[in-house]
N, C-alpha and C positions, 0 to 999 in steps of 0.2 A: 106164162113162163117169162116173157119179156118184162111184165110188171114186177114179178118177183126179183128179177135181176136188178131192176131199177131201185126197188126198195132196199135190196141188199147193198147195192153200191152207195145209196144215200146213207144207210146206217154206217157203212164203213167210212164214208167221207166225214160224217159228223164225229164219229169216234176218233178218227185220225186227227181231225182238227182240234178237238178238245184235248186229246192226248198231247198234241204239239203245244197247245196253249199251256197245259199243265206242266209240261217239261220246261217250257220257257219260264213259267212262273216259279217253278222250283229252282231253276238256275238263278233267277233274279233274287229269290229268297236266300239262296246259298251265297250269292255275291254280297248281299247285305250282311249276312251272318259272318262271312269271312272278313268283311271290312270292320265289323264290330269286334271280332276276335283280334285282329291286328291292332285296333285302337286300344284294346285292353292290355295287350302285351306292351305296346308303346308306353302306356301310362304307368306300367310297372318297371320298364327298363330305365326311364328317365330318372326316377328317384334313386334307383340302384346306382346309375352312373354318377349322380350328384353325391351320393354317399361315398363312392370311391374317391371322387375329386376332393371332397371335404376332408376325408381321412388323410390323403397325401398332403393337403395344404396345412393341416394341423401339425404334421410332422415337420414340414418345411419351416413353419413359424418357430417351432422349438429349436431347429437348427440355426435359424436366423438369430434368435435371442442368444444362443451360445456363442455364435460367431461374433456378435456384437460385444459380448463380454471379453472375448479374446482380443478383439481389436483394441479394447481399452487396456488390457493387461496382456501384452504379447508374450511376457515371460511367465505365464501362468504355470503353477506347479501341478504335478500329477494329482496331489491331494485336493487342491482347489478345483481342478478340472473334474475329478471324480464326484465331488459334492454336487456340482451343478449338473453333471451328466446323470447322476443317480435320480435326480428329480424327474428327468425325462423318461428314464427306464421305468420308474415307479408308476408313471401315469400312462404308459403305453406298452402293452404286452407284446406288440409286434416288434418293437425295437430290441435287438439282442445285444448290441454294443454301439458305442459312440467313440470316434477317434479323431485325432487331429493329424492331418498329413501335411508335412512341409518338405519341400524338395523331394517329393515322391517317397518319403519315409514316414512310417507311423511313429510319431513322437509321443503321443498320449493315447491312452485307451482306457475304457471303462466298460465292463468290470475288469479290473486289472488281474485278479487271481485267475479268471477263466481264460484270459487272452494274453497272458504274460508272454507266451511263445511268439506272438506276432509283433510285440513291441520292438521297435527299431527295425522291423522288417521292411524291405524295399518293395514298392509296388511294381518295380520293373519285371518281377516274376510273372505278373499278370498283365500282358499288353493292353487288354481291353480296359482295365482300370486306369492304366497310365493315360490312355486316350481320353477317358472321362475327366480326369484331373486337368489335363491340358486344355480340354474344352471349357471347363469351368474357369480356368485362368484366362483363356482367350476371350470368352463371351462375358465374363464377369457377372454371371448370374447362376442361379441354382441349377444343378444338373441332376436328373433322375437316371441312374444307371441300373439296368437290370431288365429281365432276370439274368443274373450272372453268377458264376461260381465264386464264392467268397473264399478268403484266405483260411477261414475256419473249416472249409471242406464241404459246405452245403450251399444250396441255391438261395439267393436272396436278392434284395434290392438295396441300393446305396443312394441316399440323398447327399449330394455334395454341395455344400453352401460355401462360396468363396469368402475368405477373410480379407477384407479390403480396408486399407487405412488411408484416410484422406489427409493430405499434407497441406492443402490450401485451396482457395476458391478457384484458382486458375489451373490447378494441377490435377491430373487424373489420379484415381485411387491406386495405391500400391498393393499388389497381390502378395499376401502373407501366407498363403496355404489354403486348405479347405477343412471344413468340419464335415466329417463323414458320419451320417446316421445310418447304421446298418440294420436292415429289417430281414427277418426270416420270411421267405416267400410263403411258406405254409401258414405262419401266423398272420401275415398281412392278408392273405386270401380269406382266412377265416374272419379276421377283424373287419374287412371290407364287405363281408356278407356274400362273397362269391360262392362259398360252399353251400350256403343256404339257398342262394339264388339258383344254383345248379340243380337242386332237387325239383325245381318247378320248370326250368327252361334249359334247352340246349343253347349255350352261348359261348362266344369267343371274344377275346380282346387282343388288339394289336396296336402298335404305333401307326399313326397315319402315314401312308406312303406319300412321297413327294414325286416330282417330275423325273428325278434321277435315281430314286431308291424305292425299294419295296418296303411294305410295312413289316416291322419286327414283331414276332409272336410274343404275346404276353400270357395268354391263358386260353385254354379250350381248343376245339377243333377249328383251325383256320379256314377249312373248306366252307364254313358257314358264310364267309364273306362273298362267296361266289353264288349264293342261293338267294331266295326272296325273303331272307330273314330281315327283321327290323334292324336298321343300322342307324346309330347316332354317334355323335362325337362328344367327348368330355375333355376338360382341361386338366392335364396332369402336370402341375407346376409349370415349367417353361415349354412343355411339348403337348401335343394333342394325341389322344388315344381314340380308337374307334371300337364300338361295341356292336356286335351282331347277335341277335337272339330270336329264337322261335320256340313255341311250346314243345315239350318233350313228345316225340312221336310225329311232329310236323303239324302243318295246318289241316284243318278239317277239309274233307273232300265232298261232303254232302250236307245239305241243310238239315238241321234237327226236325224241321217241320215238313220234310219231303213226303212222308207217308200221308199226313193230313192233306197236303196240297194235292197230291195225285188222287187221293180218295175223293176229294171235293170235285175235281174236274172229271173224274170218272162218273160220279153221280150226275154231274152237270151234263156230261156227254150222253148218259142214258136218258136223262130228261129231254135233252135236245133231240134224241132219237124218237122219243115219244111225240114231241112237238112235230118233228119232221114227218112222222107217220100220220099224224092228224092232217097236216098240210097236204101231204101227198094223197090222202084219202079224199079230201075236198077237191083237190085238183083233178083227180080221176073222174069226178062227177061233172066237171066243167067241159066245155068244148075243147077240142084239140088246139084251137088258136090260143085260148087262155093259158093252156098248159105250156105251149111254146113261148108265150110271152113271159110266163113265170120263170121258165128255164133261162131265157135270155137275160132277165133282170138279175137272176142269181149269179149268172156268169159274168156280169159286168165287172171290170177292174176298178170301177169307181163306185162311190156310194149312190144309191138310188132310193127315192122315196116317192110315194104317190098318196096324195090327200084327196078326199072326195069333196063334194060341193060344200059340205059342212066343216071342211078343213080338218077332218079326222084321218088319221093315218090308216090306210087300207093295205098298202104294200110297201115293202122295203127290203133291201138285201143286208147281208151281214157286214158288208163294207161300210154301209151307212152307220150301223151301230158301232162298228170299230172306230170309225172316225170320231164319233161322239161317245167314246167309251165312258167318259165321266158322267154322262146322262143316259147310259144304256138301259138302266132300270125304268126310265120313263118312255123309252122308245118301244112301244107296244102297239099292236093294232087297236084302233079306236081312240088313241090319245090324240088330242088336238095339237096343232103346231104351236099354239101359245103355251100349252102345258109343257111341251118338250123344252121350249125356250126358257120358261120360268124355272124349270128344274135345273137346266144347265147353268142359269144365273146363280142359283143357290150353291152350286159346286164351283163357281168361279171359272167356268169353262171358257168364256169369251173374253179375250184380252181387251178388246175395244170397249167393253161394257163397264169396266172397273171404274167406279166413281160416278157413273151416270147410267145405272142399270135401267131405270124406268124410261129414260129418254131413248136409250139404245133399243129397248124392247119395242117401243111404239114405232120407231123407224124401221126395224127389221120386219115387223108385221106388215107395215105399209109396202115394203119392197116385195114381201111374199104375196101380198094381195095383188099388186100390179103385175108381177111375174113377167116383166118385159125385157129381160136381159141378164147379163152376167154381173155378179158382185164378188168382191174379194173379202175374205173373212180370216182374221188371225185368232188362233186359239192360245190359251195360256201356256200350253206345253211347248210353244215355239213353232207349231205347225201352221202352214198357210193353206187355205182352201180357196178353190174357185167354184162358185155356186151358179148354176144356170137353171132357172125356173121358167116354166111355161104353163099356160092354161090348157086344160083339157076340154074337149067338146061338151062334157057334162057339167062344166063349171068347177071342176077340181083343179089341183095344181100338181104338176110332176116336176121333179128336180133331179139334177145330177151334181153330186159333190165330189170334186176331184182334188186330191192331195198334191199340190204343186209346190211343196216346201223346197224341194231341191232346185226347182226353177227359180224361185224367189231368192234363195241363198246364192245361186250362181250369179244372178243379176247383181246382188249386193256385193259379192266378191269382185265382180267385174268393175263395178263403180268404185270400190275401194282401191283396186289395183290402178285404175285410171287416175284417181286422186293422188295416190302415192307417186305415180310416175310424174304427174305434173309438179308435185311438191319437190321431187328429186331434181327435176330440170330447173325449177325456180331456185333451188338451193345451190346449184353449181356455181363455183367461183369464177367461171369464165362465160363468155357470151355464147348462146346456143340458138340456132334457127333450124326449123324443120319445114321442108317444102314437099309437096306431093309430086306425082309424076308430071304434072302440068306446070310445075314451079310456082304453085300458089302457096302462100305462107300458111302453115298449119299451127305453128307454135313458136313463141319467142319468150325468153326469160328476161328478168329485170336487169341482169348484168349486161345483156346485149343492148337493151334500150339505153343504159347509162353510158355505153361506149359511143353511141351516136345520139347525143341529146338534142341536136337541132332538128332531126327528122323523126325522133321517137314518138312524138305526139301524133304523127300521121300514119304510123305503121299499125295496121290492123290485120288480123287473120283473114285469109281469103283473097288478099291482093297478090298480084303477080310480082315476081322478082324484078322484072324490068321496070314496072311502074314504081316499085319501092326505090330502086336506084335513081330513077329520074327525080323523084321527090327529094332525095338526098342531095343530088346535084343542084337542084334549084335552091336549096337552103344553104349551099356552100359547105356541105358536110365533108366533101372529099377534096382536099387541096390539090391533089394530083390531077383532078379532072378539069380544073379551071383553065379555060382557053382551048380545050380539046375534048369537050364534053361527049360528042358522039363517038369519037375514037376511043376514049376511055371506057364508055359504056359497052362498046363492042368487045374490047379486050376483056372486060370483066365478065360479060355473058359467055364468051368463048372459054374463059377459065372455069366457069361453072359447068358448062357442057362437057368439057374435056376432063373434068374431075382431076385437076392438076394437083401437084403436091403442096408444099408449104406456101403460104401467102403472107406477105408483109405489107403493111400500109400505115400511113400517118394521118390522123384525123385533124379536123379544124381546131380541136382542143389540144393539139400537139401531143396526142396519145399515140404511142407506138404499139401496133397490134400485130400479132402473129397467129396464123390459124391454118385450117385445112377444110376441104369439102369432101364428103364421103357419100357415095350412093347408098340408098336403102334397098331392102329386098323387094320393095314395091315399085322401084324405079324413081323414087323421090330423091331428095338431097338433104343431108344433115351437114350443117355448117358450124364450125367452131372458131372462136376468136379469144385469144389470151392477151391481156394487157402486159406487155414486156417493157413498159416505160422505165421502171426501176432498173431492169436488167441493162437497158441501154445506158442509163446514167451510171450504173456500176462499171460498165465497160470503159466509159470515159474516165471515171474515177480511178480505175485500175491502171490506165495509162499514166495518169498523173502520179499514182502511188509508186509505179515502177521507177519513175525519175527520182522521186523522193527516197526510195529504197537504195538506189545507187549512191546517192549522196550520203545516206545514213551509214552504208557499209564503209565508205571512206572514213567517216568520223569514227566508226567502230575500230577500224584498223589503227587509227591514231591513238584512241583511248587504250587499246590493248598494248601498244608500244609504251605508252605512259605508265600503264600498270606494271609492266615488266621492270621498268626503270625504278619505280617506287618500291616494288616488292624486293628487288635485289639490294636496295640501299637501306631498307627498314630493319630495325632491331627485332621486330616481330617477323614471323614467316607465315605465308599463305599456303594452303594445301587443298587438294581436291582428290576424292576417291570415286571410283565408279560403283555401279550397283553391286559388284562382287567384293567391295571393300578393298580394291587394289588401288594403290597410289598412282595417279596419272599426272600429278603436278605437285611440286613443293618448291618454295622459293629459297634463295641463297641464305636468308636469315637463319634457317635451320642449321646450316653448316657452320655459321659463325658462332652459334650458341652451343653446339654439341661436338663440333670437330668431325662430324660424319659427312662425307660427300653426298650430296642429294642424288647424284647419278646412281648410287648403289641402292636406292630405295624404290625406284620406279618399277612397277609391276608386282611389288610385294604387298601383302595384305597389311593394312593398318593395324588390325587386331593382333597380328603376330608381333608387331613392334611396340605397340602401346596397349597393354592389356587392361581393359576396363574391369577393375576389381582387383588391382594389385594390392599387395599387403601394405598396410599402413593407411589406406584410404578410408574415409568415413563411410559407414555402411549406407546411411541415407543418401549421401552424395553419389555413391556407387549405384544404388538402386534407381536414383533419379535419371542418371545417364543411360543405364540399361533400358529403362522404360522408354525413354525418348528415342533410342536407336531402334527398339523393336516396333515402335509405333510410327516410325518415320517422321518424328518431330524434331524441332531444333533444340539445342541445349547451349548453355553459356557458362563461362567461368568454371569449367570442370578442372579440378586440380588433380594431376596424376604424376606418378614418379617414373623417372626414366634414367637410364645409365648412358653417359656421354661416351665419346670415343676413347677417353682415357680411363674409363671404368668408374668415374666419380658419379655419385647420384645427383641428379638435378630434379627440380619440380617445375612442371609446365602448367600454364593456364590455357585451356582450349575452349573455343566456342565454334559451333557449326550449325549449318542450316541444310535441310534436304533439298535436292534438285529433282524436279519433275519435268517430263517432256510435255509438249503441247497436248498429247493425248492423255495426260495424267499419269503416265507410267513413271515409276521411281527410277532415277538415273544415278543416284549416289549422294554424297555430301561434299560441301566445300566450306572452308572456315579459316580461322586465324588462330595462331598459338603464340605464346611468349614465355620467356624464361622468368619465373617468379620465385626462384630458389631463395633469394635473400628475404623476400617478403614472407614466404611460407615458413621459413626457419624462425623468423622473428615472431610470427603468430603462434607457432607451436611452443616457443619458449614462454610466451606470455600465458598461454593456456596452462602449461605445467606450473608456472608460478601461481596462477590463480587457484589451481587445484591444491597446491601446497598450502596456500593461505587458508583454504576451506578446511583442509585436514587439520591444520594447526589450531584453528578456532574451535573445531569440533572436539579435539583432544583436550585443549585447555578448559573448555566449558565443562566437560565431564569431570576433569580433575578438580575444578573449583567447586562444583555443585555438592560433592560429598562432604568436604570439611565445612562448607557454608551451612549445609543442612544441620550438621552437629552443633555448630555455633548458635544457630537460631533456636535449636531445641533447648540448649542450656540457658540461653538468654531469656527464654520464657519464664524460667524460675526466678530470674532477677526482677522481672516486671511484677511478679507476685511472690515476694519473699515469704509470705505467711505460709506457703506450702513447704518451705525448707525446715526440717526438724531443728537444725542448729539455730536458725533465727527464732523459732518459737521458744527454744530454751533460753536464748539471750533476752527475749522480750519478757519471759517469766522472771528471770533474775533481776532485770531492771525494775519490774513492778514490785518485786519483793523488797528492794532497797527503799522503796517509797520516797524516792527523790524526784521532785517535780522537775528540777532542772535537768537531771539525767534523762528523764522520760522525754523531755522536749528535744534534747540533743539527739537522742536515739531516733525519734520520729523524723527529725530533719534529715538525719543520715539515711533513713529508709526512703524518704521522698526523693532525695538526691540520687540514690541508686536506681530507683524505679524510673526517674526521668531519663537518666543516662541509658538505662536498658531499653527504654522505649525508642530512643534515638538510634541505638544500635539495631533494634529490630526493624525500624523503618528503613534504615540504610541497607540492612541485610536483605529485606524483602525486595527492595529495588534492584539490588545486585542479583538476587535469585531470578527475578523476572527478566533481567537482561540476559542471564545465562539461558533461561528457557527460550527466549526469543532467538538467541544465536543458534541453539539446537534445532528449533523449528526451521530457521532459515537454512541450516545445513541439510535438513531432511528435504526441503523443497528443492535446493540446488542438486541434491543427489537423486531426486525423483523417488524418494522412499516415503514421502508423506502419504498416508492412507486415509481415505475418507470412508468412515463406517456409516452409511446412510440408513436411515430409519424414519418412520413416521413420527414427526415432532410437533407437539402443540406449542405455538410460539408464545402465547400469553403467559403461561407459568414461567417460561425461561426468561422473558423480558422482565417480569416482575421480580424474579429472583436476583437477576443481575443488578437492577436498579436498587433493590433493597441492600444488597451487599455493598455497592458503591456508596450509598448514603451512610451506611454504618462506618465506612472508612473515612468519611469526611463529615463528621458530626457538626463541625463549626461552619460549614459552608453556607453562604447566603443565597445559593442557587436553588430555584424551584425546579424539580424534575417531574415531568408528567409523561404519561404514555396513553396512546390510543391505537391499539394493535388489533388487526383483523384476526378472527379466530380460525381462519382456514389453515389446515395442517400443512407442514412443510415436509419435503423429502430431502433430508440433510443429515449431517453429523451433528448431534446436539452439542457435543463438547466444543467443536470448532465454531458452531453458531454462537455459543456463549462467549468464546474467545473473541469473535468479531465484535460483539456488542460491548464487551469490556474494553477493548482497544478504542472503539469510537467514542463511547460515552465517557471513558476515562480521559481521553484527550480533550473532550469538551469541558470536563470539570477542571482540567489543568489550566485552560486558557479562558475560563469564565469566572470572574471574581464575584459577580452578582448578576441576577437576571433569571433566565429560564433556559432549561434544556428539555426538549420534547423528543419522544420516540414514537413514530407513527408507521403504519403499513397499510398497503392496499393491493388488491389483485391487479396485475398487468399482464394480460394474455395468459400464458401457462406458467407465469412466475408470480412471486410475491415481492413487491418493492418495499423496502424499509427505508425510513428517513430519520436521521439523527441531526437535529437542528439545535444550535446554541446561539446565544446573544453575546458571545465573547469578543475577544480583540480582533478576530478575523485573520486571514492569511493574505500576504501580499500577492498581487496578481502575477508577478514574475516568478513566484515560488510554486504556483499551482501546477504547471506542466510537469514538474519533477516531484510532486508531493508524495507519490507512491514508490519513488526510488529508494533503495536501501541507503541508510545512514544520512537521509535528508530530513531536516527539521524546518518547520515553518519559521520559528523564532531562532535566529542564529546569533543574536546579540549576546554579549558577555553577561548582561544583567538578567537574562531570562530566568523566570521562576520555575519552569518545568525542568524535569530531569529525563535522561534516557539518551540512547544513541540514534534514534530515528529509525527503528526497525518495526515498530508496531503497525504503521500504515502499510509498509511493504508486505508484511506477513498477512495482514488483513486482505490486501489486494490479491495475493496468491491463493488464500483460502477461498475467497469468493469465486475466483476463476476455476479452482478445482471442483467446485459445485456446479459449474456450468453457468454461473451468473456473471454480473458486471457491477462495477462500482464507479461512482463519479463524485466530484466535489465542486461546489461553487461557494464563493466567499466574497465578502466586502469588508474592508478594514473599518473597524469601529462599529459595525452592524452585526456581524456574526458569520457563522459557517454552516453549510448544509452538506452532509454526506448522504448519498443514496446508493443502496446496493440491492441486488435481486437474488433470490434463491428459488429453486423449483417448488411448485405446488405438489402436494401428495396426489391429488385426484387427477391432474393432467399429466403427471409423470408416469402414469401406468396406462397400458392399452386395455382393449376390451376383454382380454383373457387374464387380466391381473398381472401381466408381466411388466417389468420396468422399461420405460422408454428412455434410453440413455441419451443424455444431452452433452456429454463431455466430448 
C-alpha cells in the first residue's frame, strides 16, 4: 500500500512538474508571439504615420508657394488668385477651398461660385479661427487648425500659411495676412488612408499634450492612449501628433502553438512517468540505504551528479540537468564527463570556453580528475555556478553544482555602488574627509588634498586625525598654529570631538576655508571644507564698490540736473512713457512747439494723443512703427501728424527706444521728438511735383506715339516709291516720252526723295524709341511693369538680336561675336531681348572699329552675361551714376550718339525685376564691359516643379 502511494505521488510530481514546465514554455512562446505581433503592428503604423505627415507637408508646400506669389503681388486680383488656387484644388481632392485672410476678413476665395457667401465675411464670428490667425501672425509660421467647424458648416482642417514681406536685411518680416487652405475632414481622412487603416486596426490620433495642456482629439477613440497600444509620434507641420494603434479585437491572449506545446510536455511527462517507474522499480530492488540516498539526492536544492571510476554518469538529479539545460540531452546515465562537456561546448554553454574550447576542456577535465576543492563556472546565459567535487572511495567522483548567480550579482552591485560612491566623493567641488569611530582616516578626495598642498603627500588612509594635524603643523600648513602648536592642536581636537558648527581658517597658501564636521551613524566623522577665498575678496570689493557707488550717485544727480536744463532749453523735446503707455515725463520743448502745457499730459496714454496710423501717413512707415512697438524694439524718424493748441496741423519726427529692467521686464519707452512741419511740407510738395512730371511725360508720350506711328507708316512708301500707283504712272509716262534727259532728272528726283525719307525714318525711329523708353520708365516708376517669365533658350535670342543690329549698321567696321551657354533661362524673353538691344546698341554707338563680344556662363543659380566692346570707354567719374536716369557717358556737345540717357536706367530696372544684378567696368581708350545676371531655368524650380521666387 505504501509503495503504491509512493508510485502515485511520484507520477503526480512528474506530471505536475512537466505541466508546470509546459505552462511556462507556453507563456514564453506567447510572450514571443505577442512581441512579434506588436512589432508587426509597429511596422505598419510607422508608414501610415509617415503618409499622414507627408500628405500634410504637401498641402503646406502648396500654401507656401501661393503665399510667396501673394508676397510678390500683394494686390492680386480675384481672377489671378483663382487661377493659382485652381491648380492646388485640381491636384488635391481633400482641399475644398483656398482663401486669403487679411485683418480677420476673407478677401479672396476659390472656388468663388460655391463660396461667394463667405467672401468678405469676418472670422470674428468663429473665435477659434481668430486665435489660429493671431497665432500664425505671432509665431510667423504655418499653423494647422482643426478639426474645427468651418464657415461652410462642416468639419475640416485649415492650414494657415502667413504672408510675410521682407523689407530689408535688418528688418523683421511684415505680416500681410494668411493663406488658408481648407480641407474637408472626411476627404482628408480618406486621402491620408485613415479609413483604410481603420479596417485593420483600432487607432486614434491626437495632438501631443504639453506640461500645461492635454492633447487635442484628432481621430478615433482617445481611450486607446491609456492602454498598451503601440504609440508613436509624427510631425504635422509645426506641431506634433501622437498615434495609438492596436489590432482590431485587441492583442492575442494565447500562443497559437499552445496546444502543441502542452501536448509535447504531456507526452514528455508521461515518458518521464515511465522512466520514473523504471527507476523506482530498480530502487525497490536495492537496499533501503540506497533508496534513502536516492531520495536525498533527488531532494537536494542544488545540482548533484555521481560518476563511477570510469568517469561515467551513474546518478544525477533534475537540478543538475536543469542547470545544464543546454546539454540536457547528453546528461544521461552512462555518459562520460568528457562527453557531457564536449556536447556543452558545441552548444556554446560555457562562457569561459569561447575562443579557447580545447584548452578549457583539458583544464576542466584536470580539475574534475583532481576533485580537490571548489571552482567557479560562468555560463553563457549569465548564470554563475559554484562546483564542489570530491573523490569517492571506489575511485569515482561526486559533485554539487550550486547556482549562486544572485550572490555574484549582489557582490558586483556592491562593488559598483562602492566605485560610484568613491567617484562621487572625488567629484565633489569641496574638500571631504571621512573618519571612523577611532578618528582614523577612511577617505579623502582630491579637492581636500589641493586645499592643504604642503601636507597632502603625507596623508594616507588609516592614519589618525591627531597624527595628520601634527604633520600639517610641522610643514607650516596652519599659520594660526605657529608659536602655539600644542594649544592649537588641543583646540582643533576639541572642536572635532564636540562636533562644533561652522569652522573658518586660513591656510599657508592664503586660502580662506569654511566648513563643518558631522557625526556619522557609526560614530565616525565627516568633515567638509569649502574654498571661500573669492567670497572674501568679493566682500572687500563690495566695500570699495559701495564707496564708488556713493560717488556715482552724486555724479548722477548732477547729470540729471544738467539734463533738465538742456531739455527745457532745447527746440526738441524728450519724453518717456511707462509699460502702460502713459506719459511720465515730457520736456518744455513740447509746449514751445505746440502751445499745449506739458502738465496736462502726465498720466495720459501716448496712443490717445499721437495715433500710430493717422490718416495721411505712409502705410509702410505706419506698419514699421506698429511692428517695432508690438515687438518692443526701437524706432527712429517716424513722421506723424498732430494738432497743436490752436488747432493747426503740425508734423513731428519721433524716435524711441524701449526700457527694460535688470530682470529683463519691459518698462516702457523713452525718446525724442521735434517739429518738422516745414521740412515735411516741402518734401510733400516735391513728391507731388515729381508725380505731376511723371504724369505729364506719360501723357505726352502717348499723345506723340500715335501721330508718329502714322508718319512712319506713310514715310515707308516714300523710301520705296515704286509701290505708289501714281509714281508708277509717272515713270511709265516718262519712259513713253523717250527722253534720256527727262529720265535722268526723274531718277535723281526719286533718289533725293528716298534719301530724305530714309533720314525722316531714322529720326522718327529714334523718336519712337525715346517715347517707348519714357513709357517703360513710367511703368517702372508706377510699379506696373510686369515680367512674364517662361523658359527661354538664350542662344536663338542672342543670335536674333545681333543679326538685327548688324542689319541696322551695314557699314559698321565692328566685328560682333557671341559665345553663349545653352542653359535655359527663367525670364521674360521680350525684356531679355530689350536688355541685349540696349547694351549691344550702346556698344555699337561708341565703337567705330574693333570688336564687340557677347558671352555667358553659369554662376551659381544664375547665368551671367557679358557685353564687351573696344570702344571709347566711359570716364571713371561717370561710372557711379551710369545707371541713373537721363545720364550719358558722353556729355560733350560733339557726341555722335543720340538719346536722353534712359536705356541703361531701364536696363538696370529690368535686370532687378528678374532678381538679377548688373555692373560695369571701363577704361578710356580700351573699352567697356557690362555684366548682368538672370535666373537659370533648372535652379529656379524646386523638386516639385514649383518656381523658387527670387524677387
